[in-house]
C-alpha positions in Angstrom: 51.7 192.2 44.9 53.4 195.2 43.1 54.9 198.3 44.7 53.5 201.7 43.6 55.2 204.2 46.0 57.3 204.4 49.1 57.4 207.3 51.7 59.9 207.5 54.5 59.7 209.8 57.5 62.2 209.9 60.4 64.2 207.1 58.8 68.0 207.6 59.5 69.1 210.6 57.5 65.6 211.4 56.3 64.2 213.5 59.2 61.7 215.0 56.7 59.4 212.9 54.5 60.9 211.6 51.2 59.0 209.6 48.6 59.7 207.3 45.6 56.7 207.0 43.4 55.5 205.8 39.9 56.8 202.2 40.1 55.9 200.4 36.9 54.9 196.7 36.5 58.2 195.7 34.9 61.8 196.9 35.5 62.3 199.9 37.8 65.7 201.5 38.4 66.7 203.9 41.2 70.3 205.1 40.3 71.7 207.5 42.8 75.3 208.2 44.2 76.5 206.7 47.4 74.8 208.0 50.7 71.7 209.1 49.0 69.6 206.5 51.0 69.2 203.5 48.6 70.1 201.0 51.3 68.0 202.9 53.8 65.1 202.5 51.4 65.7 198.8 51.1 65.9 198.4 55.0 62.7 200.4 55.3 60.8 198.1 52.9 62.2 195.1 54.8 61.1 196.6 58.1 57.6 197.4 57.0 56.9 193.8 55.8 58.8 191.9 58.5 59.1 193.9 61.7 56.0 194.2 64.0 55.0 197.7 64.9 55.6 196.9 68.5 59.2 195.7 68.0 62.1 197.5 69.6 65.0 195.3 68.5 68.3 196.6 67.3 67.3 196.6 63.7 64.2 198.8 64.4 66.3 201.1 66.6 68.9 201.4 63.8 66.2 203.1 61.6 65.8 206.1 64.1 67.6 209.3 63.1 70.3 210.6 65.4 68.0 213.5 66.3 65.4 211.0 67.5 61.8 210.6 66.5 59.5 207.7 65.5 60.5 205.9 62.3 57.5 205.7 59.9 57.2 204.0 56.5 54.3 204.1 54.1 54.0 201.9 51.0 51.4 201.8 48.3 50.9 198.3 46.8 48.6 196.9 44.1 47.2 193.4 44.1 44.6 191.7 41.9 41.9 192.9 44.3 42.7 196.6 44.7 45.3 199.2 45.7 46.2 199.4 49.3 48.3 201.8 51.5 50.3 200.2 54.4 51.7 202.4 57.1 53.9 201.5 60.1 55.4 203.5 62.9 57.8 202.2 65.6 59.1 203.2 69.0 56.9 206.2 69.8 53.2 205.6 69.6 53.7 202.5 67.5 51.0 201.8 64.9 50.2 199.7 61.9 47.4 200.5 59.5 46.1 199.3 56.2 43.8 201.5 54.0 42.0 200.8 50.8 40.8 203.8 48.8 41.1 206.0 51.8 39.1 203.6 54.0 40.8 202.0 57.1 40.4 198.2 56.8 42.9 197.0 59.4 45.1 198.3 62.2 47.4 197.1 65.0 47.5 193.3 65.2 44.9 192.9 62.5 47.1 194.9 60.2 50.1 192.7 61.0 48.0 189.6 60.2 46.8 191.2 56.9 50.5 191.8 55.9 51.5 188.2 56.9 48.6 186.9 54.8 49.7 189.1 51.9 53.2 187.5 52.0 51.8 184.0 52.2 52.4 183.5 55.9 56.2 182.9 55.6 58.3 184.0 58.6 61.0 185.1 56.2 58.8 186.0 53.3 60.2 186.1 49.8 63.1 188.3 51.0 65.2 185.2 51.7 64.9 184.3 48.0 64.6 187.4 45.9 65.5 190.5 47.9 69.2 191.1 47.8 70.7 193.4 50.4 73.9 195.4 49.6 77.0 193.4 50.3 75.1 190.1 50.3 75.2 189.1 46.6 75.9 185.4 47.2 73.2 182.9 48.0 74.6 181.9 51.4 75.5 185.2 52.9 74.1 186.9 56.0 73.8 185.8 59.6 73.0 182.3 60.7 69.4 183.4 61.3 69.1 185.0 57.8 70.6 181.8 56.2 68.2 179.6 58.1 65.3 181.8 57.1 66.4 181.7 53.4 66.7 177.9 53.6 63.2 177.6 55.0 61.8 179.9 52.4 63.4 177.7 49.6 62.0 174.6 51.1 58.5 176.2 51.3 58.8 177.3 47.7 59.8 173.8 46.5 56.8 172.4 48.5 54.5 174.8 46.7 55.6 173.7 43.2 56.1 170.0 44.0 53.1 169.0 41.9 54.8 170.3 38.8 57.9 168.1 39.3 57.9 164.9 37.1 61.6 164.1 36.2 64.0 162.1 38.4 67.5 163.3 39.1 70.2 162.8 41.7 73.8 163.6 42.6 76.9 161.5 41.9 78.3 162.4 45.3 75.2 161.0 46.9 75.4 157.8 44.9 79.1 157.4 45.8 78.3 158.0 49.5 75.4 155.5 49.4 77.5 152.8 47.7 80.3 153.3 50.2 77.8 153.1 53.1 76.4 149.8 51.8 79.8 148.4 51.3 80.8 149.1 54.9 77.5 147.7 56.2 77.9 144.5 54.2 81.1 143.7 56.1 79.1 143.6 59.4 75.5 142.5 58.7 73.4 140.6 56.2 70.7 142.3 54.1 68.1 141.5 56.8 70.2 143.4 59.4 71.5 140.3 61.3 75.2 139.8 62.1 77.2 138.3 59.3 78.3 134.7 60.2 82.0 135.2 59.7 82.1 139.0 60.2 83.6 141.0 63.1 80.1 141.8 64.5 79.3 138.1 65.1 82.8 137.4 66.4 82.5 140.2 68.9 79.1 139.0 70.1 80.5 135.4 70.6 83.5 136.7 72.5 81.4 138.8 74.9 79.1 135.8 75.5 82.0 133.5 76.3 83.7 135.9 78.6 80.4 136.8 80.4 79.8 133.1 81.2 83.3 132.6 82.4 83.1 135.8 84.5 79.9 134.6 86.1 81.4 131.2 87.1 84.6 132.7 88.6 82.7 135.5 90.4 80.4 132.9 92.0 83.4 130.8 93.1 85.3 133.8 94.6 82.2 135.0 96.4 81.7 131.5 97.9 85.3 131.6 99.2 84.8 135.1 100.7 81.6 134.0 102.4 83.2 130.9 103.9 86.1 132.8 105.4 83.9 135.4 107.0 81.5 132.7 108.3 84.4 130.7 109.9 85.7 133.8 111.6 82.3 134.5 113.1 81.9 130.9 114.2 85.2 130.7 116.0 84.5 133.9 117.9 81.0 132.7 118.9 82.3 129.2 120.1 85.0 130.8 122.2 82.5 133.1 123.9 80.1 130.2 124.6 82.6 127.7 126.0 84.2 130.3 128.4 84.0 128.7 132.0 83.0 132.0 133.7 80.3 132.5 131.1 78.9 128.9 131.7 79.0 129.4 135.5 77.2 132.8 135.3 74.4 131.3 133.1 73.8 128.5 135.7 73.8 130.9 138.6 71.2 133.1 137.0 69.0 130.1 136.1 68.9 128.8 139.8 68.0 132.3 141.1 65.2 132.7 138.6 63.7 129.3 139.6 63.7 130.2 143.3 62.1 133.6 142.8 59.4 132.1 140.6 58.4 129.4 143.2 58.1 132.1 146.0 55.9 134.3 143.8 53.6 131.3 143.0 53.1 130.5 146.7 52.2 134.1 147.6 49.8 134.3 144.6 47.9 131.2 145.8 47.4 132.7 149.3 46.2 136.0 147.9 43.6 134.2 145.7 42.2 132.5 148.8 41.8 135.8 150.7 40.1 137.3 147.6 37.5 134.5 147.6 36.7 135.3 151.2 36.2 139.0 150.4 33.8 138.1 147.5 31.7 135.9 149.7 31.4 138.5 152.4 30.4 141.2 149.8 27.7 138.9 148.4 26.1 138.3 151.8 26.2 142.1 152.6 24.5 142.9 149.2 21.8 140.4 149.8 21.0 141.8 153.3 20.8 145.4 151.9 18.6 144.4 149.0 16.1 142.6 151.3 15.7 145.7 153.5 15.3 148.0 150.6 12.8 145.7 148.9 10.6 145.5 152.1 10.5 149.2 152.4 9.6 149.8 148.7 6.8 147.2 148.7 5.2 148.7 151.8 5.3 152.2 150.3 4.0 151.0 146.9 0.9 149.3 148.5 -0.1 152.5 150.3 0.3 154.7 147.2 -1.5 152.3 144.8 -4.6 152.1 147.1 -4.9 155.9 147.3 -4.6 156.4 143.5 -7.0 153.6 142.7 -9.8 155.3 144.8 -9.3 158.6 143.0 -9.3 156.9 139.5 -12.6 155.3 140.2 -14.3 158.6 140.9 -12.8 160.2 137.7 -14.0 157.3 135.5 -17.6 157.9 136.6 -17.4 161.6 135.8 -16.0 160.9 132.2 -18.8 158.5 131.4 -21.5 161.1 132.3 -19.8 163.7 130.1 -19.7 161.3 127.1 -23.5 160.7 127.2 -24.1 164.5 127.1 -21.9 165.0 124.0 -23.6 162.2 122.1 -27.0 163.9 122.5 -25.6 167.2 121.2 -24.1 165.4 118.1 -27.4 163.8 117.2 -29.1 167.3 117.1 -26.3 168.7 114.8 -26.7 165.8 112.3 -30.4 166.5 111.9 -29.7 170.2 111.2 -27.0 169.2 108.6 -29.4 167.0 106.7 -31.9 169.8 106.4 -29.2 172.2 105.1 -28.1 169.6 102.4 -31.6 169.3 101.1 -31.9 173.1 100.7 -28.4 173.2 99.0 -29.5 170.5 96.4 -32.5 172.5 95.4 -30.4 175.7 95.0 -27.8 173.8 92.9 -30.5 172.5 90.5 -31.8 176.1 90.0 -28.2 177.4 89.4 -27.4 174.6 86.8 -30.6 175.5 84.9 -29.5 179.1 84.7 -25.9 178.1 83.6 -27.2 176.0 80.7 -29.2 178.9 79.5 -26.1 181.2 79.5 -23.9 178.5 77.8 -26.4 178.3 74.9 -25.8 182.0 74.4 -22.0 182.0 74.7 -21.3 178.8 72.7 -22.5 180.3 69.4 -19.9 183.1 69.5 -17.1 180.6 70.4 -18.1 178.2 67.5 -18.0 181.1 65.0 -14.4 182.1 66.2 -13.0 178.6 65.9 -14.6 178.0 62.5 -12.9 181.2 61.2 -9.4 180.1 62.6 -9.7 176.6 61.1 -10.4 178.1 57.7 -7.4 180.4 57.8 -5.2 177.6 59.1 -6.2 175.3 56.2 -5.3 178.1 53.8 -1.9 178.6 55.4 -1.2 174.9 55.3 -2.0 174.7 51.6 0.3 177.6 50.9 3.1 175.9 52.9 2.7 172.7 51.0 2.8 174.5 47.6 6.0 176.4 48.7 7.7 173.2 49.9 7.0 171.6 46.6 8.5 174.6 44.8 11.6 174.5 47.1 12.4 170.9 46.2 12.6 171.7 42.4 15.7 173.9 42.5 19.4 173.1 43.5 20.1 173.3 47.2 22.9 175.3 48.8 25.4 172.5 48.7 24.9 171.8 45.0 25.0 175.5 44.2 28.2 175.9 46.3 29.8 173.1 44.2 28.8 174.8 40.9 30.1 178.2 42.1 33.4 176.5 43.0 33.6 174.8 39.6 32.9 178.1 37.9 35.6 179.8 39.9 38.0 177.0 39.0 37.2 177.4 35.4 37.8 181.1 35.5 41.1 180.5 37.4 42.2 178.0 34.8 41.5 180.5 32.0 43.5 183.2 33.9 46.4 180.8 34.5 46.4 179.7 30.8 46.3 183.3 29.6 49.1 184.3 32.1 51.6 181.8 30.5 50.2 182.1 26.9 51.9 184.0 24.1 50.7 187.7 24.2 50.3 190.1 21.4 50.1 193.9 21.8 48.7 196.1 19.1 49.8 199.7 18.9 47.8 201.6 16.2 48.8 204.6 14.1 46.5 207.5 14.5 43.2 206.8 12.7 43.8 203.1 12.3 42.3 201.9 15.6 40.6 198.4 15.3 42.4 197.6 12.0 43.7 194.3 13.5 41.0 191.7 14.3 40.7 188.1 15.4 37.8 186.0 14.2 35.6 187.7 16.8 36.8 191.1 17.9 39.3 193.8 17.2 42.5 194.0 19.2 42.5 196.9 21.8 45.2 199.5 21.6 48.3 198.9 23.8 46.7 196.1 25.8 48.3 192.6 26.0 46.0 189.9 24.5 46.8 186.2 25.4 46.9 183.7 22.5 46.9 180.2 24.1 46.7 178.5 20.7 47.4 179.2 17.0 45.5 182.3 16.0 44.9 184.2 12.7 44.9 188.0 12.9 43.3 189.9 10.0 45.0 193.2 9.3 42.8 195.6 7.4 44.2 196.5 4.0 47.2 194.2 4.4 46.2 190.6 4.9 46.4 187.9 7.6 49.0 187.2 10.3 49.1 183.7 11.9 50.6 183.6 15.4 51.7 180.1 16.6 52.8 179.8 20.2 56.0 177.8 21.0 56.2 174.1 21.8 55.1 174.4 25.4 53.1 171.5 26.8 49.4 171.7 26.0 47.4 172.8 29.0 44.0 171.1 29.1 43.1 172.4 32.5 40.6 174.9 30.9 38.8 172.2 29.0 38.7 169.9 32.1 37.3 172.7 34.3 34.7 173.5 31.6 33.7 169.9 31.4 33.4 169.6 35.1 31.2 172.7 35.2 29.0 171.4 32.4 28.5 168.1 34.1 27.5 169.8 37.4 25.0 172.0 35.5 23.5 169.0 33.7 23.1 167.3 37.1 20.8 170.0 38.3 19.1 170.5 34.9 20.4 174.0 34.1 21.7 175.2 30.7 24.3 177.6 32.1 25.5 179.2 35.3 22.9 182.1 35.0 20.0 179.6 34.8 21.5 177.6 37.8 21.7 180.8 39.9 18.1 181.8 38.9 16.8 178.3 39.8 18.7 178.5 43.2 17.2 181.9 43.8 13.7 180.6 43.1 14.3 177.8 45.5 15.4 180.2 48.2 12.3 182.4 47.6 10.1 179.3 47.8 11.8 178.3 51.1 11.1 181.9 52.4 7.4 181.6 51.5 7.3 178.2 53.1 8.7 179.7 56.3 6.2 182.5 56.3 3.3 180.1 55.8 4.6 177.9 58.5 4.8 180.9 60.9 1.2 181.9 60.1 0.0 178.3 60.6 1.8 178.1 64.0 0.3 181.4 65.1 -3.3 180.2 64.2 -2.9 176.6 65.4 0.1 176.2 67.6 -1.0 172.7 68.6 -2.3 171.7 65.1 -5.6 172.1 63.2 -7.0 168.9 64.7 -6.7 170.5 68.2 -9.0 173.4 66.9 -11.5 170.9 65.6 -11.5 169.0 68.9 -12.1 172.3 70.7 -15.0 173.1 68.3 -16.5 169.6 68.9 -16.3 170.1 72.7 -18.6 173.2 72.6 -22.0 171.8 73.8 -25.2 172.3 71.7 -27.4 173.6 74.5 -30.9 174.8 73.9 -31.9 177.9 75.9 -34.6 177.1 78.5 -37.3 179.8 78.6 -38.3 178.9 82.2 -34.8 179.1 83.6 -34.4 181.4 86.6 -32.3 184.5 86.6 -28.6 183.6 86.9 -27.8 186.3 89.5 -30.8 185.3 91.7 -29.8 181.6 91.4 -26.2 182.3 92.3 -27.2 184.3 95.4 -29.5 181.5 96.6 -26.8 178.9 95.9 -24.3 181.0 97.9 -26.7 181.3 100.9 -27.5 177.6 100.8 -23.8 176.7 100.7 -23.0 179.0 103.6 -25.9 177.5 105.7 -24.7 173.9 104.8 -21.1 174.8 105.8 -22.3 176.2 109.2 -24.3 173.0 109.8 -21.4 170.8 108.7 -19.0 172.6 111.0 -21.5 172.3 113.9 -21.9 168.5 113.2 -18.1 168.0 112.9 -17.5 170.0 116.1 -20.0 167.9 117.9 -18.5 164.7 116.5 -15.0 165.8 117.6 -16.3 166.5 121.1 -17.9 163.1 121.3 -14.6 161.5 120.2 -12.7 163.5 122.8 -15.2 162.6 125.5 -15.0 158.9 124.5 -11.2 159.0 124.6 -11.2 160.6 128.0 -13.6 158.0 129.3 -11.6 155.2 127.8 -8.4 156.6 129.4 -10.0 156.9 132.8 -11.2 153.3 132.7 -7.8 152.1 131.5 -6.1 154.1 134.3 -8.5 152.6 136.9 -7.7 149.0 135.7 -4.0 149.7 135.7 -4.1 151.0 139.3 -6.1 148.0 140.5 -3.5 145.7 139.0 -0.7 147.8 140.6 -2.3 147.5 144.0 -2.7 143.7 143.6 1.0 143.3 142.7 2.1 145.5 145.7 0.2 143.3 148.1 1.6 140.1 146.6 5.2 141.5 146.9 4.7 142.4 150.6 3.2 139.0 151.5 6.4 137.3 150.3 8.3 138.7 153.3 6.1 136.8 155.8 6.4 137.7 159.5 9.9 139.4 159.1 10.1 142.9 160.5 12.0 145.9 159.4 14.2 145.9 162.5 15.3 142.3 161.9 16.3 143.1 158.3 18.3 146.2 159.4 20.2 144.1 162.0 21.2 141.5 159.4 22.5 144.2 157.0 24.7 145.7 159.8 26.3 142.3 160.7 27.2 141.4 157.0 28.7 144.9 156.4 31.1 144.5 159.3 32.1 141.0 158.1 32.9 142.4 154.6 35.1 145.2 156.1 37.2 142.7 158.1 37.8 140.5 155.0 38.8 143.4 152.8 41.3 144.6 155.5 43.0 141.1 155.6 43.1 140.9 151.8 44.7 144.4 151.5 47.4 143.6 154.0 48.2 140.4 152.0 48.3 142.2 148.6 50.6 145.0 149.9 53.9 143.0 149.5 52.9 140.8 146.5 55.9 139.7 144.3 55.6 140.1 140.4 54.6 136.6 139.3 54.6 137.5 135.6 58.0 139.2 135.8 59.5 136.2 137.7 58.0 133.8 135.1 59.5 135.8 132.2 62.9 136.0 133.9 62.8 132.2 134.4 61.9 131.6 130.8 64.7 133.9 129.6 67.3 132.2 131.8 66.2 128.7 130.6 66.3 129.8 126.9 69.8 131.3 127.4 71.1 128.1 128.8 69.4 125.9 126.2 70.5 128.2 123.3 74.1 128.1 124.4 74.1 124.3 124.4 72.4 124.1 121.0 74.7 126.8 119.4 77.9 124.9 120.7 76.5 121.7 119.1 75.9 123.5 115.8 79.2 125.4 115.5 81.6 122.6 116.0 80.6 120.5 112.8 80.1 123.8 110.9 83.7 124.9 111.4 84.8 121.5 110.1 82.8 121.9 106.9 84.1 125.5 106.4 87.7 124.4 106.9 87.2 121.8 104.1 85.6 124.4 101.7 88.3 127.0 102.2 91.1 124.5 101.7 89.5 123.3 98.4 88.8 126.8 96.9 92.1 128.6 97.9 94.2 126.3 95.8 92.6 127.4 92.4 93.8 131.1 92.3 90.2 132.2 91.7 90.6 135.9 92.3 93.6 136.2 89.9 91.7 134.5 87.2 88.5 136.6 87.9 90.5 139.9 87.5 92.0 138.7 84.2 88.5 137.8 82.9 87.0 141.1 83.9 89.7 143.0 82.0 89.1 140.9 78.9 85.3 141.3 79.2 85.6 145.1 79.4 87.7 145.2 76.2 85.3 142.8 74.4 82.2 144.8 75.5 83.7 148.1 74.3 84.6 146.5 70.9 81.1 145.1 70.5 79.5 148.5 71.5 81.7 150.3 69.0 80.7 147.8 66.2 77.0 148.0 67.1 77.1 151.8 67.1 78.9 151.8 63.7 76.3 149.4 62.3 73.4 151.6 63.6 75.0 154.7 62.1 75.5 153.0 58.8 71.9 151.7 58.7 70.5 155.1 59.6 72.8 156.8 57.1 71.7 154.4 54.3 68.0 155.2 55.0 68.7 158.9 55.2 70.7 159.0 52.0 68.0 157.0 50.1 65.2 159.3 51.5 67.2 162.5 50.6 67.9 161.3 47.1 64.2 160.4 46.6 63.1 163.7 48.0 65.5 165.6 45.8 64.4 163.7 42.7 60.7 164.1 43.4 60.4 167.8 44.5 63.2 170.2 43.5 65.7 170.0 40.7 63.6 169.7 37.5 61.4 172.9 38.0 64.3 175.1 39.0 66.5 173.8 36.3 63.7 174.5 33.8 63.4 178.1 35.0 67.2 178.7 35.0 68.0 177.1 31.6 67.2 180.1 29.4 68.7 182.6 31.8 72.0 180.7 32.0 72.2 180.4 28.3 72.2 184.2 28.0 75.7 184.0 29.6 77.0 180.5 28.8 75.4 178.5 26.0 74.7 174.9 27.0 75.7 175.6 30.7 74.0 173.7 33.5 73.9 173.8 37.3 74.1 170.9 39.7 72.4 171.3 43.1 73.2 170.6 46.7 70.5 168.3 48.1 70.7 169.8 51.6 71.2 173.5 50.9 68.8 173.5 47.9 71.3 175.8 46.2 73.6 175.5 43.2 76.5 173.2 43.9 78.6 173.5 40.7 78.5 175.1 37.2 79.0 172.9 34.2 80.5 174.8 31.2 82.0 173.2 28.1 81.9 169.8 29.7 83.7 170.9 32.9 82.1 170.9 36.4 83.3 173.8 38.5 82.3 174.1 42.2 80.5 177.3 42.9 82.9 178.3 45.7 85.9 178.4 43.4 84.3 180.6 40.8 85.2 184.2 40.5 83.3 186.8 42.6 81.6 188.1 39.4 80.5 184.7 38.3 79.2 183.8 41.7 77.1 187.0 41.9 75.8 186.4 38.3 74.7 182.8 39.2 73.1 184.0 42.4 71.1 186.8 40.7 69.9 184.3 37.9 68.9 181.8 40.6 66.9 184.5 42.4 65.1 185.5 39.2 64.2 181.9 38.7 62.9 181.7 42.3 60.8 184.8 41.7 59.2 183.1 38.6 58.5 180.0 40.7 57.0 182.2 43.4 54.7 183.8 40.9 53.7 180.5 39.5 52.8 179.4 43.0 50.5 182.4 43.3 52.8 184.4 45.6 53.8 187.3 43.3 56.4 189.6 45.0 58.7 192.3 43.6 62.4 191.5 43.1 64.5 194.1 45.0 68.2 194.3 44.2 70.5 196.6 46.2 73.8 196.9 44.2 73.6 193.2 43.3 76.1 193.3 40.4 79.3 194.7 42.0 81.9 192.4 40.4 80.4 191.9 37.0 82.4 193.1 33.9 81.0 195.3 31.2 80.4 192.5 28.7 78.5 190.2 31.1 76.6 193.1 32.7 74.9 193.7 29.3 73.7 190.1 29.2 72.6 190.4 32.9 70.6 193.4 31.8 68.9 191.3 29.1 68.1 188.6 31.8 66.5 191.3 34.0 64.4 192.6 31.1 63.4 189.0 30.2 62.1 188.3 33.7 60.5 191.8 33.9 57.8 190.7 31.5 56.2 188.8 34.3 57.7 190.3 37.4 58.2 193.7 39.0 61.9 194.2 39.4 63.4 197.1 41.5 67.1 197.8 41.0 68.9 200.1 43.5 72.4 201.1 42.4 75.0 203.8 42.7 76.8 202.8 39.5 75.3 205.5 37.3 77.6 204.9 34.3 77.4 201.1 34.3 73.6 201.0 34.7 72.9 203.7 32.2 72.2 201.0 29.5 70.0 199.0 31.8 66.9 200.9 30.7 63.6 200.4 32.5 61.5 202.9 34.4 63.7 205.5 36.1 62.8 206.2 39.7 63.6 209.4 41.7 64.0 209.9 45.4 62.1 213.2 46.0 63.7 215.4 48.6 61.9 217.3 51.3 61.2 220.2 49.0 59.3 218.1 46.5 57.9 215.5 48.8 54.8 217.4 49.7 54.0 218.2 46.1 54.4 214.5 45.3 52.0 213.5 48.0 
C-alpha cells in the first residue's frame, strides 16, 4: 500500500477542505512551520485506518473543530491491484466508503472490513512499529495501551518472518539467570524433581511427618480424658436421680395403679363381647325371617307372570313361522329372474368384446409407430452421451487444473519475489539513443527498473559490453523449484505448457456440457429407460380387425341395458334374500323366547313348592317376633358400651410403668461399675500432662508446616522459572534476533561502523548498543542516540513488513528532534537507502535542518487552492 493523496475536511483547524497530493513511491517530505497542521495530518491518517466510523471516543472527538461539524478524511492509496479512494466521516451522519476508479465497492461495515484486510488484520496495524507520532520518538513511549499494541505488532511481525530465521542466539543475562536458578534448585531437589536426601526440603518433610504423628497421638489421649470426665459427670447425676427415695416410691405407686386399671378394663371388655354376640345372633334370626317372607312373595309373583308371558310367546312363534314361508317363495322367484338377466348380459358382453378388438386393431398401429420413433431418438441420445463421456475423461479434471493454476501462480510469485530483491538497473537514454543498451534478448526500456537476479551482460551500442554482477546474496532457487513443480504437474496430465493444459481442461468442460445435454434429452424421451419403451411396445397387441364385428356404439348401448337389467334383478334377489334372513331370525327369536319362558315358569313353580304348606301370615308373624328380640338385645349392648373404659390406653399405661421401673433397675446396675472404670481412666491420664504437651506440639507443627510450604513454593517457582527461561531463550533464538539484526546492520554502520545491538527477549526491542567493544544500555544513551536507534529499528521493521507481504508507508512526525547536524546527514542517507523499497513520509517543522534531506517535496494546499487540486 502506498499513499497518493490526503484530503481533510472539518479536522481541527481545517474547517475548509485541505489536501496533500502527489506522494511519490520513495521519500516524501512535508516541511512546514509549527501549527500548520502536520500533527493534525498524522492524526487524521491514524484515525482513518484505525478508528471505526461509528466511534465517538475522545480521540475522534478531538478531531472536531471548535466550530463543530463532522470530521472527514479522504485518502487515495495504490496497491498492486489498483488505486482506491477511502473516505471516512465521524460523529454526524458517520460513513465509511471505498471507491475504485469512481465505483463504490464497499461501505459501512464492509468498508471497515476492507480496511482491516488491507492492513493485514492487525488491531494496531503497522503504526505500532513504523508510524512515529510527534513527541514519541523512543520505542517504548505512549500510553500502556499503545505500548501493548506495539508489542503485539512486533510479535506478529516476528511470527510472519519466522521461517527466515536460521541462526541461534541468546542473552548473557538470561544464561546467568538460568544458571542461578538451577544452582538454587539443586540445593533442594534432585534432577528428577524429588527432595534431595540431605537437603532442607527433605528435612522439612521429615520434621512435619514426625510432629504430625506425635500430635495425632497426644490429641487422641487428650480427647479420651475429656470424654471420660464428661461421661463420669453425666453418670453421677443420673445415678443420684435414680436412687432418690421419693423417685423410687413414685415409680412403685404408678405401677400399682396402672395394674388395677388394666384389670378392670379387661373385665368390662369381656362382658361387652358377650352382649355383642347376643346382638349378632338376634340380627341373624331377624334377617332369616325377613328373607323367607320376601322369597315367598317373589316366587308367587314370578309364577303368575311367567305363565302369562309364555302363552303370548307361543302365539307369536306361530305367526313368525308363517311369515318365513311366504318370504322363501318370493326369494325363489327373484333367483329365477336373476339367472335370465345374467344370460342376457353374457351375450351383450361377447358382442362388446368383439367390437373392442376391432377398435384396438385400428388404434395399436398408431401407438406402435409413436413408440418406435421415441426408441430411435433415445438410442441416438444415448450414443451422443457415451461419446461425450469418453471425451470428458480425456482432459484434466477441476482438481488437477486447480493444482496447476496454483503452481503457476506460485511460479509467478517466486519470479516477482526474486525480482523484488534482485539488483536493478535503470537506463536513461540521451535523445535519439533509445534502445542502445540491450541484454541478450531485448533492449532496456527508458527510465524503468529492470531486475537482474544473476550476472548479466549488457551490450551498449557503439561502446561495448557492461557486465553486471549482483552481490554475494544467497542464491534463491525458489523460481527453479516452482518451475520444476509446474512442469511436473503439466507432464502428469500430458500437457506441454499451461496454455495447452487450459485448452484441454476447456475441452473436457465442453464435453461434460454435451454429456449433460444428451443425458437431459434421453431423460425426456425415456424417463424410465429405453427398455421400458421396448416393453410398452411389446405389450401392444397384434389384433386383426374382424369384418363381422358389430358397431361399437350399438354394442355398448346393449351392454349398458343388459347390465342395468342384471343389476335390477340382483337387487331384487338380494332384497328377497335379506327378507328371508330377517324372517328366519324373527322366527328363531320367537321360538327361543318361548323356550326361555317355559323354563322360567318351571323354575318359578319349583321355587314355590319348596315353601310347602307355610302361609304368608305365618311368615310375617315370625319376622315381627325376631325384629323385637333384636331391638331388645341392641338396647342392652348400647347401655353396656356407654361407660366402657379404654383397654388399649390402660394396657399402654401399664407397659410404660413397668418399663420405667425395669429401666431404672437396669440403669442403676450399669452406672455403678461404669463410674469405677471412669475413675480409674481419669486417674491414669491426668498424671501425664497431656494438654501441655499437645499445645507445645501444635506450635512446633505450625512452624514446621509453614517452613515446608515456603520451601515447596520456592521449589515450584524455581522449576517453573527454569522451564520459562529455557522456553524463552529457545523462542528468542528461533524466531527473532537474526532477521532483525540482518536488516539493521547496514543502517547502524552508517552511524557507527562495526556497531551492534543486543535485544530484550521480552520486549523484542534493543537492549544495549555495542560500540568499540563497549556495551551501553539503551536507557543511558543520549536522547539523540536513542531517537536515532529507534528510527533505524523502525526502518528495519518496515523492510521486514514489506518482506512479509504487508507493505505500508513509514510516517515520521518530527522524529529527529535531538539529532546533531553531523548525524542527521547520515540519518538522511539511511532514509534514502530504505526509500528505494519503501514509501517514507517525513513531517517536520525544521525547515533549515531538513533542507538537505531531499526527496519529493509535499505541500499542504490551503482552502483557496484545494478545489483546484481536487
